[in-house]
Every structure is written in C-alpha cells, then in structure tokens.
PDB file with SEQRES, HELIX, SHEET and CRYST1 records, atoms N, CA, C and O in Angstrom:
SEQRES   1 A   83  MET GLU ASP VAL ILE VAL LYS ILE ILE SER LEU GLN GLU          
SEQRES   2 A   83  GLU ILE ASN GLN ASP ILE ASP GLU LEU VAL ASP LEU LYS          
SEQRES   3 A   83  THR GLU MET VAL GLN VAL ILE LYS ALA VAL GLU ASN THR          
SEQRES   4 A   83  GLU PHE GLN THR ILE LEU GLU LYS ARG TYR LEU CYS PHE          
SEQRES   5 A   83  MET SER TRP GLU GLN ILE ALA VAL ASP LEU GLY TYR ASN          
SEQRES   6 A   83  VAL ARG HIS LEU TYR ARG LEU HIS GLU GLU ALA LEU GLU          
SEQRES   7 A   83  LYS VAL VAL VAL PRO                                          
HELIX    1 AA1 GLU A    2  LYS A   34  1                                  33    
HELIX    2 AA2 THR A   39  TYR A   49  1                                  11    
HELIX    3 AA3 TRP A   55  LEU A   62  1                                   8    
HELIX    4 AA4 VAL A   66  LYS A   79  1                                  14    
CRYST1    1.000    1.000    1.000  90.00  90.00  90.00 P 1           1          
ATOM      1  N   MET A   1      40.390 -35.839 -90.107  1.00  0.00           N  
ATOM      2  CA  MET A   1      40.114 -34.522 -90.640  1.00  0.00           C  
ATOM      3  C   MET A   1      40.565 -33.423 -89.673  1.00  0.00           C  
ATOM      4  O   MET A   1      41.093 -32.389 -90.084  1.00  0.00           O  
ATOM      5  N   GLU A   2      40.348 -33.669 -88.404  1.00  0.00           N  
ATOM      6  CA  GLU A   2      40.740 -32.696 -87.391  1.00  0.00           C  
ATOM      7  C   GLU A   2      42.254 -32.467 -87.404  1.00  0.00           C  
ATOM      8  O   GLU A   2      42.715 -31.336 -87.249  1.00  0.00           O  
ATOM      9  N   ASP A   3      43.026 -33.547 -87.590  1.00  0.00           N  
ATOM     10  CA  ASP A   3      44.483 -33.429 -87.640  1.00  0.00           C  
ATOM     11  C   ASP A   3      44.918 -32.552 -88.815  1.00  0.00           C  
ATOM     12  O   ASP A   3      45.863 -31.772 -88.696  1.00  0.00           O  
ATOM     13  N   VAL A   4      44.243 -32.680 -89.921  1.00  0.00           N  
ATOM     14  CA  VAL A   4      44.569 -31.892 -91.105  1.00  0.00           C  
ATOM     15  C   VAL A   4      44.317 -30.412 -90.830  1.00  0.00           C  
ATOM     16  O   VAL A   4      45.135 -29.567 -91.195  1.00  0.00           O  
ATOM     17  N   ILE A   5      43.211 -30.097 -90.201  1.00  0.00           N  
ATOM     18  CA  ILE A   5      42.877 -28.703 -89.884  1.00  0.00           C  
ATOM     19  C   ILE A   5      43.910 -28.117 -88.919  1.00  0.00           C  
ATOM     20  O   ILE A   5      44.349 -26.979 -89.088  1.00  0.00           O  
ATOM     21  N   VAL A   6      44.290 -28.890 -87.922  1.00  0.00           N  
ATOM     22  CA  VAL A   6      45.295 -28.442 -86.960  1.00  0.00           C  
ATOM     23  C   VAL A   6      46.618 -28.185 -87.682  1.00  0.00           C  
ATOM     24  O   VAL A   6      47.294 -27.192 -87.412  1.00  0.00           O  
ATOM     25  N   LYS A   7      46.977 -29.065 -88.583  1.00  0.00           N  
ATOM     26  CA  LYS A   7      48.217 -28.917 -89.356  1.00  0.00           C  
ATOM     27  C   LYS A   7      48.169 -27.653 -90.226  1.00  0.00           C  
ATOM     28  O   LYS A   7      49.153 -26.919 -90.304  1.00  0.00           O  
ATOM     29  N   ILE A   8      47.046 -27.404 -90.867  1.00  0.00           N  
ATOM     30  CA  ILE A   8      46.883 -26.215 -91.712  1.00  0.00           C  
ATOM     31  C   ILE A   8      47.012 -24.948 -90.874  1.00  0.00           C  
ATOM     32  O   ILE A   8      47.695 -24.005 -91.274  1.00  0.00           O  
ATOM     33  N   ILE A   9      46.376 -24.923 -89.743  1.00  0.00           N  
ATOM     34  CA  ILE A   9      46.453 -23.753 -88.856  1.00  0.00           C  
ATOM     35  C   ILE A   9      47.884 -23.534 -88.386  1.00  0.00           C  
ATOM     36  O   ILE A   9      48.362 -22.401 -88.333  1.00  0.00           O  
ATOM     37  N   SER A  10      48.550 -24.604 -88.051  1.00  0.00           N  
ATOM     38  CA  SER A  10      49.942 -24.519 -87.616  1.00  0.00           C  
ATOM     39  C   SER A  10      50.828 -23.952 -88.733  1.00  0.00           C  
ATOM     40  O   SER A  10      51.678 -23.096 -88.486  1.00  0.00           O  
ATOM     41  N   LEU A  11      50.623 -24.428 -89.941  1.00  0.00           N  
ATOM     42  CA  LEU A  11      51.410 -23.937 -91.080  1.00  0.00           C  
ATOM     43  C   LEU A  11      51.107 -22.473 -91.374  1.00  0.00           C  
ATOM     44  O   LEU A  11      52.009 -21.712 -91.726  1.00  0.00           O  
ATOM     45  N   GLN A  12      49.859 -22.077 -91.235  1.00  0.00           N  
ATOM     46  CA  GLN A  12      49.497 -20.678 -91.449  1.00  0.00           C  
ATOM     47  C   GLN A  12      50.195 -19.777 -90.431  1.00  0.00           C  
ATOM     48  O   GLN A  12      50.679 -18.699 -90.776  1.00  0.00           O  
ATOM     49  N   GLU A  13      50.242 -20.222 -89.188  1.00  0.00           N  
ATOM     50  CA  GLU A  13      50.930 -19.460 -88.148  1.00  0.00           C  
ATOM     51  C   GLU A  13      52.420 -19.356 -88.451  1.00  0.00           C  
ATOM     52  O   GLU A  13      53.025 -18.298 -88.274  1.00  0.00           O  
ATOM     53  N   GLU A  14      53.001 -20.447 -88.903  1.00  0.00           N  
ATOM     54  CA  GLU A  14      54.425 -20.459 -89.256  1.00  0.00           C  
ATOM     55  C   GLU A  14      54.694 -19.500 -90.420  1.00  0.00           C  
ATOM     56  O   GLU A  14      55.679 -18.761 -90.399  1.00  0.00           O  
ATOM     57  N   ILE A  15      53.839 -19.511 -91.414  1.00  0.00           N  
ATOM     58  CA  ILE A  15      53.972 -18.604 -92.567  1.00  0.00           C  
ATOM     59  C   ILE A  15      53.866 -17.157 -92.107  1.00  0.00           C  
ATOM     60  O   ILE A  15      54.644 -16.310 -92.544  1.00  0.00           O  
ATOM     61  N   ASN A  16      52.909 -16.868 -91.230  1.00  0.00           N  
ATOM     62  CA  ASN A  16      52.747 -15.508 -90.721  1.00  0.00           C  
ATOM     63  C   ASN A  16      53.976 -15.052 -89.938  1.00  0.00           C  
ATOM     64  O   ASN A  16      54.372 -13.890 -90.032  1.00  0.00           O  
ATOM     65  N   GLN A  17      54.576 -15.946 -89.174  1.00  0.00           N  
ATOM     66  CA  GLN A  17      55.805 -15.611 -88.444  1.00  0.00           C  
ATOM     67  C   GLN A  17      56.938 -15.325 -89.419  1.00  0.00           C  
ATOM     68  O   GLN A  17      57.702 -14.379 -89.228  1.00  0.00           O  
ATOM     69  N   ASP A  18      57.048 -16.137 -90.460  1.00  0.00           N  
ATOM     70  CA  ASP A  18      58.081 -15.926 -91.475  1.00  0.00           C  
ATOM     71  C   ASP A  18      57.888 -14.583 -92.174  1.00  0.00           C  
ATOM     72  O   ASP A  18      58.856 -13.864 -92.419  1.00  0.00           O  
ATOM     73  N   ILE A  19      56.661 -14.249 -92.490  1.00  0.00           N  
ATOM     74  CA  ILE A  19      56.358 -12.965 -93.138  1.00  0.00           C  
ATOM     75  C   ILE A  19      56.751 -11.815 -92.212  1.00  0.00           C  
ATOM     76  O   ILE A  19      57.356 -10.840 -92.656  1.00  0.00           O  
ATOM     77  N   ASP A  20      56.412 -11.925 -90.937  1.00  0.00           N  
ATOM     78  CA  ASP A  20      56.782 -10.888 -89.968  1.00  0.00           C  
ATOM     79  C   ASP A  20      58.296 -10.707 -89.902  1.00  0.00           C  
ATOM     80  O   ASP A  20      58.787  -9.579 -89.859  1.00  0.00           O  
ATOM     81  N   GLU A  21      59.027 -11.803 -89.895  1.00  0.00           N  
ATOM     82  CA  GLU A  21      60.484 -11.733 -89.862  1.00  0.00           C  
ATOM     83  C   GLU A  21      61.027 -11.064 -91.121  1.00  0.00           C  
ATOM     84  O   GLU A  21      61.957 -10.261 -91.044  1.00  0.00           O  
ATOM     85  N   LEU A  22      60.457 -11.387 -92.275  1.00  0.00           N  
ATOM     86  CA  LEU A  22      60.906 -10.780 -93.526  1.00  0.00           C  
ATOM     87  C   LEU A  22      60.612  -9.280 -93.566  1.00  0.00           C  
ATOM     88  O   LEU A  22      61.430  -8.495 -94.048  1.00  0.00           O  
ATOM     89  N   VAL A  23      59.460  -8.892 -93.066  1.00  0.00           N  
ATOM     90  CA  VAL A  23      59.118  -7.468 -93.010  1.00  0.00           C  
ATOM     91  C   VAL A  23      60.098  -6.736 -92.088  1.00  0.00           C  
ATOM     92  O   VAL A  23      60.565  -5.644 -92.411  1.00  0.00           O  
ATOM     93  N   ASP A  24      60.403  -7.340 -90.947  1.00  0.00           N  
ATOM     94  CA  ASP A  24      61.368  -6.742 -90.018  1.00  0.00           C  
ATOM     95  C   ASP A  24      62.746  -6.627 -90.671  1.00  0.00           C  
ATOM     96  O   ASP A  24      63.429  -5.615 -90.514  1.00  0.00           O  
ATOM     97  N   LEU A  25      63.146  -7.651 -91.393  1.00  0.00           N  
ATOM     98  CA  LEU A  25      64.440  -7.632 -92.073  1.00  0.00           C  
ATOM     99  C   LEU A  25      64.481  -6.541 -93.140  1.00  0.00           C  
ATOM    100  O   LEU A  25      65.478  -5.830 -93.262  1.00  0.00           O  
ATOM    101  N   LYS A  26      63.415  -6.405 -93.904  1.00  0.00           N  
ATOM    102  CA  LYS A  26      63.369  -5.368 -94.927  1.00  0.00           C  
ATOM    103  C   LYS A  26      63.424  -3.983 -94.288  1.00  0.00           C  
ATOM    104  O   LYS A  26      64.106  -3.094 -94.798  1.00  0.00           O  
ATOM    105  N   THR A  27      62.720  -3.794 -93.187  1.00  0.00           N  
ATOM    106  CA  THR A  27      62.752  -2.524 -92.476  1.00  0.00           C  
ATOM    107  C   THR A  27      64.172  -2.194 -92.017  1.00  0.00           C  
ATOM    108  O   THR A  27      64.629  -1.057 -92.132  1.00  0.00           O  
ATOM    109  N   GLU A  28      64.850  -3.199 -91.502  1.00  0.00           N  
ATOM    110  CA  GLU A  28      66.237  -3.015 -91.071  1.00  0.00           C  
ATOM    111  C   GLU A  28      67.136  -2.668 -92.258  1.00  0.00           C  
ATOM    112  O   GLU A  28      68.011  -1.809 -92.147  1.00  0.00           O  
ATOM    113  N   MET A  29      66.922  -3.334 -93.386  1.00  0.00           N  
ATOM    114  CA  MET A  29      67.718  -3.041 -94.587  1.00  0.00           C  
ATOM    115  C   MET A  29      67.499  -1.599 -95.042  1.00  0.00           C  
ATOM    116  O   MET A  29      68.453  -0.916 -95.411  1.00  0.00           O  
ATOM    117  N   VAL A  30      66.261  -1.137 -95.018  1.00  0.00           N  
ATOM    118  CA  VAL A  30      65.961   0.247 -95.412  1.00  0.00           C  
ATOM    119  C   VAL A  30      66.690   1.208 -94.472  1.00  0.00           C  
ATOM    120  O   VAL A  30      67.270   2.190 -94.935  1.00  0.00           O  
ATOM    121  N   GLN A  31      66.672   0.951 -93.189  1.00  0.00           N  
ATOM    122  CA  GLN A  31      67.338   1.818 -92.223  1.00  0.00           C  
ATOM    123  C   GLN A  31      68.848   1.851 -92.455  1.00  0.00           C  
ATOM    124  O   GLN A  31      69.470   2.911 -92.383  1.00  0.00           O  
ATOM    125  N   VAL A  32      69.428   0.694 -92.732  1.00  0.00           N  
ATOM    126  CA  VAL A  32      70.867   0.621 -92.976  1.00  0.00           C  
ATOM    127  C   VAL A  32      71.225   1.400 -94.235  1.00  0.00           C  
ATOM    128  O   VAL A  32      72.208   2.140 -94.252  1.00  0.00           O  
ATOM    129  N   ILE A  33      70.436   1.235 -95.282  1.00  0.00           N  
ATOM    130  CA  ILE A  33      70.706   1.939 -96.541  1.00  0.00           C  
ATOM    131  C   ILE A  33      70.533   3.443 -96.360  1.00  0.00           C  
ATOM    132  O   ILE A  33      71.348   4.223 -96.853  1.00  0.00           O  
ATOM    133  N   LYS A  34      69.484   3.854 -95.658  1.00  0.00           N  
ATOM    134  CA  LYS A  34      69.246   5.288 -95.442  1.00  0.00           C  
ATOM    135  C   LYS A  34      70.319   5.932 -94.571  1.00  0.00           C  
ATOM    136  O   LYS A  34      70.497   7.149 -94.615  1.00  0.00           O  
ATOM    137  N   ALA A  35      71.031   5.139 -93.787  1.00  0.00           N  
ATOM    138  CA  ALA A  35      72.099   5.663 -92.944  1.00  0.00           C  
ATOM    139  C   ALA A  35      73.350   6.016 -93.759  1.00  0.00           C  
ATOM    140  O   ALA A  35      74.224   6.731 -93.270  1.00  0.00           O  
ATOM    141  N   VAL A  36      73.436   5.526 -94.984  1.00  0.00           N  
ATOM    142  CA  VAL A  36      74.553   5.885 -95.862  1.00  0.00           C  
ATOM    143  C   VAL A  36      74.311   7.320 -96.316  1.00  0.00           C  
ATOM    144  O   VAL A  36      73.245   7.636 -96.845  1.00  0.00           O  
ATOM    145  N   GLU A  37      75.294   8.183 -96.112  1.00  0.00           N  
ATOM    146  CA  GLU A  37      75.088   9.610 -96.369  1.00  0.00           C  
ATOM    147  C   GLU A  37      74.991   9.947 -97.854  1.00  0.00           C  
ATOM    148  O   GLU A  37      74.252  10.863 -98.216  1.00  0.00           O  
ATOM    149  N   ASN A  38      75.688   9.262 -98.696  1.00  0.00           N  
ATOM    150  CA  ASN A  38      75.725   9.558-100.122  1.00  0.00           C  
ATOM    151  C   ASN A  38      74.452   9.036-100.793  1.00  0.00           C  
ATOM    152  O   ASN A  38      74.189   7.833-100.788  1.00  0.00           O  
ATOM    153  N   THR A  39      73.662   9.952-101.372  1.00  0.00           N  
ATOM    154  CA  THR A  39      72.393   9.542-101.970  1.00  0.00           C  
ATOM    155  C   THR A  39      72.581   8.674-103.207  1.00  0.00           C  
ATOM    156  O   THR A  39      71.736   7.830-103.506  1.00  0.00           O  
ATOM    157  N   GLU A  40      73.666   8.870-103.919  1.00  0.00           N  
ATOM    158  CA  GLU A  40      73.941   8.009-105.072  1.00  0.00           C  
ATOM    159  C   GLU A  40      74.180   6.566-104.611  1.00  0.00           C  
ATOM    160  O   GLU A  40      73.685   5.622-105.226  1.00  0.00           O  
ATOM    161  N   PHE A  41      74.926   6.409-103.546  1.00  0.00           N  
ATOM    162  CA  PHE A  41      75.154   5.080-102.975  1.00  0.00           C  
ATOM    163  C   PHE A  41      73.840   4.475-102.487  1.00  0.00           C  
ATOM    164  O   PHE A  41      73.577   3.290-102.695  1.00  0.00           O  
ATOM    165  N   GLN A  42      73.018   5.297-101.839  1.00  0.00           N  
ATOM    166  CA  GLN A  42      71.711   4.816-101.380  1.00  0.00           C  
ATOM    167  C   GLN A  42      70.893   4.275-102.550  1.00  0.00           C  
ATOM    168  O   GLN A  42      70.287   3.207-102.455  1.00  0.00           O  
ATOM    169  N   THR A  43      70.882   5.012-103.636  1.00  0.00           N  
ATOM    170  CA  THR A  43      70.114   4.600-104.816  1.00  0.00           C  
ATOM    171  C   THR A  43      70.600   3.268-105.352  1.00  0.00           C  
ATOM    172  O   THR A  43      69.796   2.395-105.677  1.00  0.00           O  
ATOM    173  N   ILE A  44      71.896   3.109-105.444  1.00  0.00           N  
ATOM    174  CA  ILE A  44      72.463   1.852-105.946  1.00  0.00           C  
ATOM    175  C   ILE A  44      72.071   0.696-105.027  1.00  0.00           C  
ATOM    176  O   ILE A  44      71.643  -0.356-105.502  1.00  0.00           O  
ATOM    177  N   LEU A  45      72.215   0.884-103.721  1.00  0.00           N  
ATOM    178  CA  LEU A  45      71.888  -0.171-102.758  1.00  0.00           C  
ATOM    179  C   LEU A  45      70.394  -0.493-102.773  1.00  0.00           C  
ATOM    180  O   LEU A  45      70.011  -1.660-102.691  1.00  0.00           O  
ATOM    181  N   GLU A  46      69.555   0.527-102.877  1.00  0.00           N  
ATOM    182  CA  GLU A  46      68.110   0.297-102.934  1.00  0.00           C  
ATOM    183  C   GLU A  46      67.720  -0.496-104.170  1.00  0.00           C  
ATOM    184  O   GLU A  46      66.961  -1.461-104.087  1.00  0.00           O  
ATOM    185  N   LYS A  47      68.244  -0.082-105.315  1.00  0.00           N  
ATOM    186  CA  LYS A  47      67.892  -0.764-106.558  1.00  0.00           C  
ATOM    187  C   LYS A  47      68.348  -2.222-106.535  1.00  0.00           C  
ATOM    188  O   LYS A  47      67.655  -3.104-107.043  1.00  0.00           O  
ATOM    189  N   ARG A  48      69.505  -2.467-105.948  1.00  0.00           N  
ATOM    190  CA  ARG A  48      70.045  -3.830-105.926  1.00  0.00           C  
ATOM    191  C   ARG A  48      69.373  -4.702-104.866  1.00  0.00           C  
ATOM    192  O   ARG A  48      68.950  -5.820-105.160  1.00  0.00           O  
ATOM    193  N   TYR A  49      69.275  -4.201-103.648  1.00  0.00           N  
ATOM    194  CA  TYR A  49      68.867  -5.057-102.531  1.00  0.00           C  
ATOM    195  C   TYR A  49      67.399  -4.943-102.129  1.00  0.00           C  
ATOM    196  O   TYR A  49      66.882  -5.819-101.436  1.00  0.00           O  
ATOM    197  N   LEU A  50      66.722  -3.877-102.552  1.00  0.00           N  
ATOM    198  CA  LEU A  50      65.307  -3.753-102.239  1.00  0.00           C  
ATOM    199  C   LEU A  50      64.432  -3.973-103.471  1.00  0.00           C  
ATOM    200  O   LEU A  50      63.326  -4.505-103.374  1.00  0.00           O  
ATOM    201  N   CYS A  51      64.939  -3.560-104.623  1.00  0.00           N  
ATOM    202  CA  CYS A  51      64.168  -3.728-105.861  1.00  0.00           C  
ATOM    203  C   CYS A  51      64.619  -4.953-106.657  1.00  0.00           C  
ATOM    204  O   CYS A  51      63.970  -5.339-107.630  1.00  0.00           O  
ATOM    205  N   PHE A  52      65.728  -5.559-106.244  1.00  0.00           N  
ATOM    206  CA  PHE A  52      66.247  -6.783-106.857  1.00  0.00           C  
ATOM    207  C   PHE A  52      66.547  -6.608-108.345  1.00  0.00           C  
ATOM    208  O   PHE A  52      66.334  -7.520-109.144  1.00  0.00           O  
ATOM    209  N   MET A  53      67.045  -5.423-108.705  1.00  0.00           N  
ATOM    210  CA  MET A  53      67.385  -5.153-110.099  1.00  0.00           C  
ATOM    211  C   MET A  53      68.745  -5.767-110.428  1.00  0.00           C  
ATOM    212  O   MET A  53      69.607  -5.893-109.558  1.00  0.00           O  
ATOM    213  N   SER A  54      68.923  -6.138-111.668  1.00  0.00           N  
ATOM    214  CA  SER A  54      70.215  -6.668-112.111  1.00  0.00           C  
ATOM    215  C   SER A  54      71.207  -5.515-112.235  1.00  0.00           C  
ATOM    216  O   SER A  54      70.818  -4.349-112.303  1.00  0.00           O  
ATOM    217  N   TRP A  55      72.495  -5.859-112.263  1.00  0.00           N  
ATOM    218  CA  TRP A  55      73.527  -4.833-112.427  1.00  0.00           C  
ATOM    219  C   TRP A  55      73.324  -4.078-113.733  1.00  0.00           C  
ATOM    220  O   TRP A  55      73.500  -2.861-113.795  1.00  0.00           O  
ATOM    221  N   GLU A  56      72.957  -4.806-114.764  1.00  0.00           N  
ATOM    222  CA  GLU A  56      72.757  -4.186-116.064  1.00  0.00           C  
ATOM    223  C   GLU A  56      71.591  -3.195-116.025  1.00  0.00           C  
ATOM    224  O   GLU A  56      71.686  -2.106-116.591  1.00  0.00           O  
ATOM    225  N   GLN A  57      70.493  -3.568-115.361  1.00  0.00           N  
ATOM    226  CA  GLN A  57      69.344  -2.662-115.252  1.00  0.00           C  
ATOM    227  C   GLN A  57      69.708  -1.391-114.485  1.00  0.00           C  
ATOM    228  O   GLN A  57      69.332  -0.286-114.876  1.00  0.00           O  
ATOM    229  N   ILE A  58      70.433  -1.564-113.405  1.00  0.00           N  
ATOM    230  CA  ILE A  58      70.836  -0.413-112.598  1.00  0.00           C  
ATOM    231  C   ILE A  58      71.748   0.493-113.413  1.00  0.00           C  
ATOM    232  O   ILE A  58      71.586   1.713-113.392  1.00  0.00           O  
ATOM    233  N   ALA A  59      72.700  -0.086-114.126  1.00  0.00           N  
ATOM    234  CA  ALA A  59      73.630   0.692-114.937  1.00  0.00           C  
ATOM    235  C   ALA A  59      72.875   1.523-115.971  1.00  0.00           C  
ATOM    236  O   ALA A  59      73.166   2.705-116.153  1.00  0.00           O  
ATOM    237  N   VAL A  60      71.917   0.913-116.640  1.00  0.00           N  
ATOM    238  CA  VAL A  60      71.134   1.645-117.643  1.00  0.00           C  
ATOM    239  C   VAL A  60      70.339   2.756-116.970  1.00  0.00           C  
ATOM    240  O   VAL A  60      70.316   3.884-117.465  1.00  0.00           O  
ATOM    241  N   ASP A  61      69.683   2.454-115.844  1.00  0.00           N  
ATOM    242  CA  ASP A  61      68.893   3.454-115.118  1.00  0.00           C  
ATOM    243  C   ASP A  61      69.723   4.679-114.734  1.00  0.00           C  
ATOM    244  O   ASP A  61      69.270   5.819-114.840  1.00  0.00           O  
ATOM    245  N   LEU A  62      70.938   4.413-114.289  1.00  0.00           N  
ATOM    246  CA  LEU A  62      71.773   5.496-113.775  1.00  0.00           C  
ATOM    247  C   LEU A  62      72.727   6.068-114.820  1.00  0.00           C  
ATOM    248  O   LEU A  62      73.410   7.060-114.564  1.00  0.00           O  
ATOM    249  N   GLY A  63      72.773   5.450-115.980  1.00  0.00           N  
ATOM    250  CA  GLY A  63      73.639   5.948-117.044  1.00  0.00           C  
ATOM    251  C   GLY A  63      75.118   5.636-116.848  1.00  0.00           C  
ATOM    252  O   GLY A  63      75.978   6.401-117.284  1.00  0.00           O  
ATOM    253  N   TYR A  64      75.413   4.521-116.199  1.00  0.00           N  
ATOM    254  CA  TYR A  64      76.792   4.102-115.964  1.00  0.00           C  
ATOM    255  C   TYR A  64      77.078   2.825-116.741  1.00  0.00           C  
ATOM    256  O   TYR A  64      76.162   2.101-117.133  1.00  0.00           O  
ATOM    257  N   ASN A  65      78.371   2.558-116.958  1.00  0.00           N  
ATOM    258  CA  ASN A  65      78.680   1.220-117.444  1.00  0.00           C  
ATOM    259  C   ASN A  65      78.787   0.305-116.223  1.00  0.00           C  
ATOM    260  O   ASN A  65      78.976   0.773-115.100  1.00  0.00           O  
ATOM    261  N   VAL A  66      78.667  -0.961-116.450  1.00  0.00           N  
ATOM    262  CA  VAL A  66      78.584  -1.926-115.343  1.00  0.00           C  
ATOM    263  C   VAL A  66      79.851  -1.912-114.499  1.00  0.00           C  
ATOM    264  O   VAL A  66      79.779  -2.011-113.274  1.00  0.00           O  
ATOM    265  N   ARG A  67      80.985  -1.791-115.126  1.00  0.00           N  
ATOM    266  CA  ARG A  67      82.258  -1.797-114.385  1.00  0.00           C  
ATOM    267  C   ARG A  67      82.296  -0.625-113.395  1.00  0.00           C  
ATOM    268  O   ARG A  67      82.702  -0.793-112.245  1.00  0.00           O  
ATOM    269  N   HIS A  68      81.874   0.555-113.845  1.00  0.00           N  
ATOM    270  CA  HIS A  68      81.850   1.720-112.960  1.00  0.00           C  
ATOM    271  C   HIS A  68      80.838   1.502-111.830  1.00  0.00           C  
ATOM    272  O   HIS A  68      81.086   1.871-110.683  1.00  0.00           O  
ATOM    273  N   LEU A  69      79.719   0.910-112.167  1.00  0.00           N  
ATOM    274  CA  LEU A  69      78.703   0.618-111.159  1.00  0.00           C  
ATOM    275  C   LEU A  69      79.252  -0.320-110.086  1.00  0.00           C  
ATOM    276  O   LEU A  69      78.982  -0.125-108.901  1.00  0.00           O  
ATOM    277  N   TYR A  70      80.018  -1.330-110.485  1.00  0.00           N  
ATOM    278  CA  TYR A  70      80.635  -2.235-109.511  1.00  0.00           C  
ATOM    279  C   TYR A  70      81.538  -1.456-108.554  1.00  0.00           C  
ATOM    280  O   TYR A  70      81.536  -1.710-107.350  1.00  0.00           O  
ATOM    281  N   ARG A  71      82.309  -0.507-109.091  1.00  0.00           N  
ATOM    282  CA  ARG A  71      83.195   0.292-108.237  1.00  0.00           C  
ATOM    283  C   ARG A  71      82.383   1.121-107.241  1.00  0.00           C  
ATOM    284  O   ARG A  71      82.706   1.184-106.054  1.00  0.00           O  
ATOM    285  N   LEU A  72      81.317   1.758-107.751  1.00  0.00           N  
ATOM    286  CA  LEU A  72      80.471   2.545-106.859  1.00  0.00           C  
ATOM    287  C   LEU A  72      79.812   1.673-105.798  1.00  0.00           C  
ATOM    288  O   LEU A  72      79.701   2.073-104.639  1.00  0.00           O  
ATOM    289  N   HIS A  73      79.379   0.488-106.196  1.00  0.00           N  
ATOM    290  CA  HIS A  73      78.765  -0.444-105.244  1.00  0.00           C  
ATOM    291  C   HIS A  73      79.755  -0.821-104.155  1.00  0.00           C  
ATOM    292  O   HIS A  73      79.403  -0.863-102.976  1.00  0.00           O  
ATOM    293  N   GLU A  74      80.987  -1.092-104.549  1.00  0.00           N  
ATOM    294  CA  GLU A  74      82.025  -1.434-103.563  1.00  0.00           C  
ATOM    295  C   GLU A  74      82.225  -0.279-102.578  1.00  0.00           C  
ATOM    296  O   GLU A  74      82.330  -0.505-101.373  1.00  0.00           O  
ATOM    297  N   GLU A  75      82.277   0.940-103.080  1.00  0.00           N  
ATOM    298  CA  GLU A  75      82.407   2.107-102.208  1.00  0.00           C  
ATOM    299  C   GLU A  75      81.193   2.237-101.292  1.00  0.00           C  
ATOM    300  O   GLU A  75      81.331   2.551-100.109  1.00  0.00           O  
ATOM    301  N   ALA A  76      80.015   1.996-101.840  1.00  0.00           N  
ATOM    302  CA  ALA A  76      78.785   2.086-101.048  1.00  0.00           C  
ATOM    303  C   ALA A  76      78.816   1.077 -99.904  1.00  0.00           C  
ATOM    304  O   ALA A  76      78.448   1.404 -98.775  1.00  0.00           O  
ATOM    305  N   LEU A  77      79.252  -0.138-100.191  1.00  0.00           N  
ATOM    306  CA  LEU A  77      79.305  -1.155 -99.139  1.00  0.00           C  
ATOM    307  C   LEU A  77      80.275  -0.772 -98.030  1.00  0.00           C  
ATOM    308  O   LEU A  77      80.066  -1.122 -96.869  1.00  0.00           O  
ATOM    309  N   GLU A  78      81.334  -0.055 -98.388  1.00  0.00           N  
ATOM    310  CA  GLU A  78      82.292   0.386 -97.368  1.00  0.00           C  
ATOM    311  C   GLU A  78      81.655   1.415 -96.420  1.00  0.00           C  
ATOM    312  O   GLU A  78      82.099   1.571 -95.283  1.00  0.00           O  
ATOM    313  N   LYS A  79      80.623   2.110 -96.888  1.00  0.00           N  
ATOM    314  CA  LYS A  79      79.956   3.138 -96.070  1.00  0.00           C  
ATOM    315  C   LYS A  79      78.831   2.553 -95.195  1.00  0.00           C  
ATOM    316  O   LYS A  79      78.313   3.231 -94.307  1.00  0.00           O  
ATOM    317  N   VAL A  80      78.470   1.321 -95.449  1.00  0.00           N  
ATOM    318  CA  VAL A  80      77.389   0.686 -94.689  1.00  0.00           C  
ATOM    319  C   VAL A  80      77.859   0.350 -93.283  1.00  0.00           C  
ATOM    320  O   VAL A  80      78.926  -0.231 -93.086  1.00  0.00           O  
ATOM    321  N   VAL A  81      77.046   0.724 -92.322  1.00  0.00           N  
ATOM    322  CA  VAL A  81      77.323   0.393 -90.919  1.00  0.00           C  
ATOM    323  C   VAL A  81      76.219  -0.568 -90.475  1.00  0.00           C  
ATOM    324  O   VAL A  81      75.041  -0.211 -90.445  1.00  0.00           O  
ATOM    325  N   VAL A  82      76.618  -1.779 -90.135  1.00  0.00           N  
ATOM    326  CA  VAL A  82      75.651  -2.793 -89.704  1.00  0.00           C  
ATOM    327  C   VAL A  82      75.468  -2.674 -88.199  1.00  0.00           C  
ATOM    328  O   VAL A  82      76.441  -2.659 -87.446  1.00  0.00           O  
ATOM    329  N   PRO A  83      74.199  -2.589 -87.762  1.00  0.00           N  
ATOM    330  CA  PRO A  83      73.951  -2.436 -86.311  1.00  0.00           C  
ATOM    331  C   PRO A  83      74.345  -3.657 -85.524  1.00  0.00           C  
ATOM    332  O   PRO A  83      74.197  -3.679 -84.303  1.00  0.00           O  
TER     333      PRO A  83                                                      
END                                                                             
C-alpha cells in the first residue's frame, strides 16, 4: 500500500510539473503573438493557437473566406519573431 501512495504522489508531482511547463509555454505564446504589431494578425493567431478555433470558425468570426484567411495567416507568421 505504501508503494502505491508513493507512486501516486510521484505522479501528482509529475503532473504539476507538466502543468507548470504548459502554463509557461502559453505565456510565451501570448508574448510572441502580442509582439506582432498588426492587431488583425494578432487576432488570427490568438484564435488559432490560443483558442484552438478551426479555420472555418475564424473565417466566419472575421468575415473572411478561408482562402483569404490562409493568406493573412501566412503573412502573420512572417511577422512572428521567436525568442
């Protein structure tokens, strides 16, 4: 029984470390997106990479067709500066 408890505690610690890493990664993603000067590009990147919206959902939200959205996304990625 003691081994099981030790294993559970170990797994909980591992999960907490993973959560911390994910929070740090999300914070970094927000900073990278906010560093893009064009607010339209920021919106597209946020909806896609932080809100996990589909291309179709983003296109409807912004009033674009998907093909145009792909072009804007490509331009947005060119403006991203990775630290």
